C-alpha positions in Angstrom: 26.9 -16.0 53.7 26.6 -16.2 50.0 29.3 -17.3 47.7 30.3 -15.0 44.9 29.2 -17.4 42.5 25.7 -17.8 44.0 25.8 -14.0 44.3 26.3 -13.5 40.7 24.0 -16.4 39.9 21.2 -14.4 41.4 22.1 -11.2 39.4 22.3 -13.2 36.1 18.9 -14.6 36.9 17.3 -10.9 37.6 19.0 -9.8 34.3 17.6 -12.8 32.3 14.3 -12.3 33.6 14.3 -8.6 32.8 15.2 -9.6 29.3 12.2 -11.9 29.2 9.9 -9.1 30.6 11.3 -6.8 27.7 10.4 -9.6 25.3 7.0 -9.9 26.6 6.5 -6.1 26.5 7.6 -5.9 22.9 5.2 -8.5 22.0 2.3 -6.9 23.8 2.1 -9.8 26.1 1.1 -7.6 29.1 -0.6 -10.4 31.1 2.7 -12.5 30.7 4.6 -9.4 31.9 2.5 -9.1 35.1 3.4 -12.6 35.9 7.1 -12.3 35.3 7.0 -9.1 37.6 6.0 -11.3 40.4 8.9 -13.7 39.8 11.0 -10.6 39.5 10.1 -9.2 42.8 11.1 -12.3 44.5 14.4 -12.7 42.8 15.2 -9.0 43.7 14.0 -9.6 47.4 16.5 -12.6 47.6 19.2 -10.6 46.0 18.7 -7.9 48.5 19.2 -10.5 51.3 22.4 -11.8 49.5 24.0 -8.4 49.0 25.1 -7.7 52.5 28.1 -9.7 53.4 29.5 -10.2 50.0 33.0 -8.9 49.3 33.8 -7.9 45.6 37.3 -7.3 44.0 37.4 -4.5 41.4 36.5 -7.0 38.2 33.4 -8.3 40.2 32.2 -4.9 41.0 32.6 -4.1 37.2 30.6 -7.2 36.3 27.9 -6.2 39.0 27.6 -2.8 37.5 27.4 -4.1 34.0 24.5 -6.4 35.2 22.7 -3.5 37.0 23.1 -1.3 33.9 21.6 -4.2 31.7 18.8 -4.4 34.1 18.0 -0.7 34.2 18.1 -0.5 30.4 15.8 -3.3 30.1 13.5 -1.5 32.9 13.7 1.7 31.0 12.5 0.0 27.7 9.6 -1.7 29.3 8.5 1.8 30.7 9.0 3.3 27.2 6.7 0.6 25.8 4.1 0.6 28.7 3.7 4.6 29.1 1.7 5.0 25.9 -0.5 2.3 26.8 -1.1 3.6 30.3 -1.7 7.2 28.9 -4.4 5.6 26.5 -6.0 3.8 29.5 -6.0 7.0 31.6 -7.6 9.0 28.5 -10.0 6.2 28.1 -11.3 6.6 31.7 -10.9 10.4 32.3 -14.1 12.1 32.6 -16.5 9.2 31.4 -16.0 6.1 33.4 -19.5 4.8 33.4 -19.9 4.9 29.5 -16.4 3.5 29.2 -17.2 0.7 31.6 -20.4 -0.1 29.7 -18.3 -0.4 26.7 -15.9 -2.5 28.0 -18.2 -4.9 30.0 -21.2 -4.4 28.3 -24.5 -3.2 29.9 -25.7 -5.4 32.6 
C-alpha cells in the first residue's frame, strides 16, 4: 500500500515531467521529447499501480484533480505544437514517397 505522500510525489513527478516535455516541444527539441515520453510512460504506469488502495479526503482529491488538469493542459499544448509538424510530414510523404526519401536521404 502506498502512503498518500508517496502517491502525491508520483503525481508531482508526472506533472513536473509533463512541464519539461512542454518546454522541449516549445523549443523544437523533438528528440528530447521522445526520450522524455518514455520516462513519462514509466511514471504513469507506476502511478496506475499506486492508484488502487489510496484513500483521499476532499482536499487531497482537489489536489489530485489540480495536478491532473495541469498534466492534461501540458499534453494539449504539446499536441497543439506537434500537430502542424505532423501535418507537414504527412503532406511531405503523401503521393511522392520515393522522391521525398531521395531528397531526405540522398540517392544511393
